[in-house]
C-alpha positions in Angstrom: 87.1 178.2 97.1 84.8 175.4 97.5 85.6 172.1 96.0 83.3 169.7 94.4 83.5 166.1 93.1 81.4 164.0 90.3 81.5 161.4 88.1 79.6 163.7 85.2 80.1 167.1 84.7 77.7 168.7 82.3 78.4 172.2 81.1 75.5 173.6 79.8 71.8 173.5 80.7 70.3 173.3 77.2 68.4 170.3 75.6 71.6 168.4 75.3 73.0 169.4 79.0 69.7 168.8 81.1 68.5 165.7 79.2 72.0 164.1 79.6 72.1 165.1 83.4 68.4 164.1 84.5 69.1 160.7 82.5 72.6 160.1 84.3 70.9 160.9 87.6 68.5 158.3 86.9 70.8 155.8 86.2 72.8 156.8 89.3 75.5 158.7 88.0 76.6 161.4 90.4 76.3 164.4 88.1 76.6 167.9 88.3 75.2 170.3 85.8 76.8 174.0 85.5 74.5 176.6 83.9 74.8 180.4 83.8 71.4 181.5 82.5 67.9 180.1 82.8 67.6 176.4 82.5 66.4 175.1 79.2 68.9 177.0 76.9 67.9 178.6 73.8 65.2 176.4 73.0 63.2 176.9 75.9 63.7 180.4 76.5 64.6 182.0 73.4 64.2 179.8 70.6 61.4 177.1 69.9 59.3 177.6 72.3 58.5 181.3 72.8 58.8 181.5 68.8 56.2 178.8 68.5 54.0 180.6 71.2 54.3 183.7 69.1 53.6 181.9 65.8 50.4 180.5 67.5 49.2 184.0 68.8 49.9 185.3 65.1 47.9 182.8 63.6 44.9 183.0 65.9 44.9 187.0 65.3 45.0 186.4 61.6 42.2 184.2 62.0 39.9 186.6 63.7 40.8 189.0 61.1 39.6 186.6 58.4 36.3 186.4 59.9 36.0 190.4 60.5 36.1 190.2 56.7 33.1 188.0 56.4 32.6 184.3 54.8 30.5 183.0 51.8 27.7 181.7 54.3 27.4 184.8 56.2 29.9 184.9 59.1 30.9 188.5 60.1 33.3 189.3 63.0 34.2 192.5 64.6 37.7 193.4 63.6 40.1 192.1 66.2 43.2 193.9 68.2 45.4 192.7 69.7 47.8 193.6 73.0 51.0 192.7 72.3 52.3 193.4 75.5 50.0 190.9 76.9 50.7 188.2 74.5 54.6 188.3 75.5 53.6 188.1 78.9 51.7 185.3 78.0 54.5 183.8 75.9 56.6 184.8 79.1 54.5 182.8 81.3 54.9 179.6 78.9 58.6 179.8 79.3 58.4 180.3 82.9 56.4 176.9 83.8 58.8 175.2 81.6 61.7 176.4 83.4 60.4 175.1 86.4 59.3 171.4 84.8 63.1 171.2 83.9 64.5 172.2 87.4 61.6 169.8 89.0 63.1 167.2 86.8 66.7 167.5 87.8 65.9 167.5 91.3 63.9 164.5 90.9 66.6 162.7 89.2 69.0 164.2 92.1 71.3 165.9 89.5 73.1 168.9 91.3 72.8 172.0 89.7 75.2 175.0 90.1 74.7 178.3 88.7 77.5 180.3 87.3 79.8 180.7 84.2 82.3 177.6 83.8 85.5 177.8 82.7 87.4 174.3 82.0 90.8 174.1 83.4 91.5 170.7 81.9 89.8 167.9 80.5 88.4 167.0 84.1 88.7 170.4 86.2 86.2 173.3 85.9 86.0 176.7 87.7 82.8 178.1 88.1 81.8 181.5 89.2 78.7 181.6 91.3 77.1 184.1 93.1 78.4 183.1 96.5 82.2 183.0 95.0 84.5 180.6 93.2 84.0 176.7 92.9 86.1 174.3 91.7 84.8 170.8 90.2 86.5 167.8 89.4 84.9 165.1 87.2 85.6 161.8 85.6 83.6 162.7 82.7 83.0 166.4 81.2 79.9 166.7 78.9 80.1 169.8 76.8 76.9 171.3 75.8 77.4 174.9 75.3 74.9 175.2 72.4 75.0 178.0 70.0 74.1 181.9 69.4 73.0 184.0 66.4 75.6 184.9 63.8 76.2 189.0 63.8 77.0 190.4 61.1 79.8 192.9 60.8 78.3 195.7 58.9 75.0 195.0 60.9 75.8 194.6 64.9 73.2 193.8 67.2 71.9 197.1 69.1 69.1 199.4 68.5 67.0 198.6 65.6 69.1 195.8 64.5 68.0 192.7 66.5 68.4 189.1 66.7 65.7 186.2 67.0 66.3 186.9 70.9 65.0 190.6 71.0 62.6 189.4 68.4 60.8 187.4 70.5 60.4 190.4 73.1 59.5 193.3 71.1 57.4 196.0 73.2 55.2 196.3 70.2 54.7 195.0 66.6 56.9 196.6 64.4 55.2 198.9 61.6 58.1 197.9 59.0 60.1 194.9 59.5 63.1 194.0 57.6 64.6 190.4 57.9 68.0 189.8 56.5 68.3 185.9 55.9 64.9 183.7 54.3 66.2 180.4 56.5 63.8 178.9 58.9 64.6 181.1 61.6 63.7 184.3 59.3 60.8 183.1 57.9 59.0 181.4 60.9 59.6 185.3 62.4 58.8 187.3 59.3 55.5 185.4 58.5 54.5 185.8 62.3 54.9 189.4 62.3 53.2 189.6 58.7 50.4 188.3 60.5 50.1 190.5 63.4 50.1 193.5 60.8 53.7 194.3 60.2 54.8 195.4 56.7 57.5 192.7 56.3 60.3 192.6 53.5 63.0 189.4 53.5 66.3 189.6 51.7 67.9 186.4 51.1 71.2 186.4 48.8 70.5 182.9 47.2 68.4 182.5 44.4 65.0 181.5 46.5 63.6 181.5 50.5 64.5 178.6 52.5 67.5 177.6 50.0 68.4 174.6 52.6 64.7 172.9 51.7 63.8 170.8 48.8 62.3 173.1 46.1 59.3 171.2 45.7 58.2 172.1 49.3 59.2 175.4 49.2 56.8 176.9 46.5 53.5 176.6 48.9 55.4 178.5 51.2 56.6 181.3 48.7 53.0 181.4 47.7 51.7 182.0 50.8 54.2 185.0 51.6 53.1 186.4 48.4 49.5 186.2 49.5 50.4 187.5 53.3 51.6 190.6 51.4 55.4 190.0 52.4 57.9 191.3 50.1 60.6 188.9 49.3 63.6 190.1 47.6 66.0 187.4 46.6 69.8 187.6 45.0 70.2 190.5 47.2 72.4 191.6 49.9 72.6 193.7 52.8 74.7 196.7 53.1 74.1 198.0 56.4 71.6 200.6 57.7 71.0 203.5 55.4 72.7 206.6 55.8 69.9 208.1 57.7 69.2 205.3 59.7 65.6 205.1 58.5 66.2 201.8 56.6 68.4 198.7 55.4 70.6 199.3 52.4 70.6 196.6 50.1 72.4 195.5 47.0 70.2 193.8 44.4 70.6 191.0 42.2 71.7 193.4 39.5 74.0 195.1 41.7 71.6 198.3 41.9 71.6 200.0 45.4 68.5 200.6 47.0 67.0 201.2 50.8 64.2 199.1 52.2 62.5 201.7 55.0 62.4 199.5 58.3 61.5 200.3 61.9 63.4 197.3 62.9 65.8 195.1 60.9 66.0 191.4 62.0 69.3 189.7 61.6 68.5 185.9 61.0 71.7 184.7 58.8 72.2 181.4 61.1 73.6 180.4 64.2 77.3 179.5 65.6 78.8 177.2 68.1 79.5 179.1 71.5 83.2 177.9 72.1 84.6 181.2 73.5 84.8 181.7 77.1 84.7 178.1 78.5 88.3 177.4 78.1 87.9 174.9 75.3 90.9 176.7 73.4 93.1 175.5 76.5 91.8 172.0 75.5 93.5 169.6 73.1 89.7 169.3 71.1 90.2 168.6 67.4 87.5 170.8 65.5 85.4 170.3 62.5 85.4 174.3 61.2 84.0 175.9 64.0 82.5 172.9 65.5 84.0 170.3 68.0 84.5 167.1 66.2 82.9 163.9 67.7 82.2 160.1 66.5 79.2 158.4 66.9 79.2 157.9 70.5 79.5 161.8 70.7 83.2 161.4 72.2 85.4 164.4 71.4 89.4 164.0 70.6 90.0 163.9 74.2 89.5 160.8 76.5 86.3 160.8 78.6 85.5 164.2 77.2 82.1 164.2 75.4 80.2 167.0 73.2 76.7 167.1 72.3 74.1 169.4 70.5 74.7 172.5 68.5 78.4 173.0 69.5 79.0 169.7 67.5 77.4 171.0 64.2 74.4 170.6 61.9 71.5 169.8 62.2 71.2 172.3 65.1 68.0 171.0 66.5 66.8 170.3 70.3 65.5 167.0 69.8 69.0 165.9 68.2 70.9 167.1 71.2 68.4 165.4 73.6 69.1 162.1 71.8 72.8 162.7 72.1 72.6 164.0 76.0 70.6 161.0 76.8 73.3 158.7 75.1 76.0 159.9 76.5 74.5 159.6 79.8 74.1 155.7 79.3 77.3 155.4 78.0 79.0 157.0 81.2 76.6 154.7 83.0 78.4 151.7 81.5 75.7 150.8 78.6 77.1 150.4 75.0 75.3 153.1 72.7 75.8 154.9 69.8 74.1 157.6 67.8 72.7 156.9 64.2 72.0 160.1 62.6 70.2 158.6 59.6 67.0 160.1 59.7 66.3 163.1 62.1 63.1 164.8 61.5 62.7 168.6 61.4 59.9 171.0 61.0 60.0 174.9 59.5 56.8 176.6 61.0 56.2 178.5 58.3 52.8 178.7 56.5 52.4 175.9 55.4 54.8 174.2 57.9 57.4 171.9 56.4 58.5 168.5 57.8 61.5 166.8 56.6 63.4 163.5 57.6 66.1 161.4 56.3 68.0 162.6 52.8 66.5 165.4 50.2 66.0 164.0 46.7 69.1 165.8 45.9 71.4 164.3 48.7 69.8 160.8 47.6 70.7 161.1 44.3 74.4 162.6 45.3 74.9 159.4 47.3 73.9 157.1 44.3 70.5 155.9 45.0 67.4 155.2 42.5 64.8 157.6 44.0 61.0 158.2 43.2 59.3 161.1 43.9 55.6 161.5 44.7 
């Protein structure tokens, strides 16, 4: 068994982890980053970047289709076709190029990268299973950046025609009929994209409207656009599982009536949960905030010199939040005085039209006792 020593050990190579490792390396902190999968984490590999690439391709295809119908000033084009396999290959090439960019930045900052699965033995020691055998790392500081994963419903386990957002970004073809369980930003971003690519999309949402976590005034134009795109939206409805014949999704409507939504593919997009299992976290004396690791304004956990950033620490689960936290922790380890102020974290929902938010919603501002003005 080999042994390595470092001042900072980063577990997880997503936006929070790799940014922390790069910044720490730039500041002269001896850093080791451990990552089992591709560098870049969910955002770069199976989240933000590939989904936006697919959304861009879908919009270009839909725009070409609009020209095929004709315009008031006489423009008419041939009806477009799409090689979806080439679209996916183009998306994968973008991801691969950015993977290489992250690796290059880590090398340039002199942060060491160890590929393998990390399990913490205590707050200062980590065992890593690598392709070349077990490795032990001892560090003064440990940064937890293990990210999140899609929530799986017990009555709709992933597999076969039931997929998460990960599989949705690598489908071999555009499904003829797509059922989307969950009308949050992930479900609607992907549902809208596949509707533009030609799929018959049905969205099932338990709440009374789509995007329930967003301000209702901002959501109305999105709801109108979904209708224009031919997307069927069933609110106040709950998925029950695949139908008895497996040909569709069984749901209970707002009135309790049972029905089946025909579907070739069922995308479950009901949220994400922190990745806390399998890293030895249960053996540490970490205070939790529900399923999340509790942190303070410096991203410090309840254990001395153990830090946590990103999706592992709760909402909002945004890459740029994790990046800002990771950069801050690196600077604290280097001796700087820093704290994280989450007053106004911007977020974009890439629906059609897109929704942009920053700071408190009108409802949250009222609840906080502020006098507000809406324009």
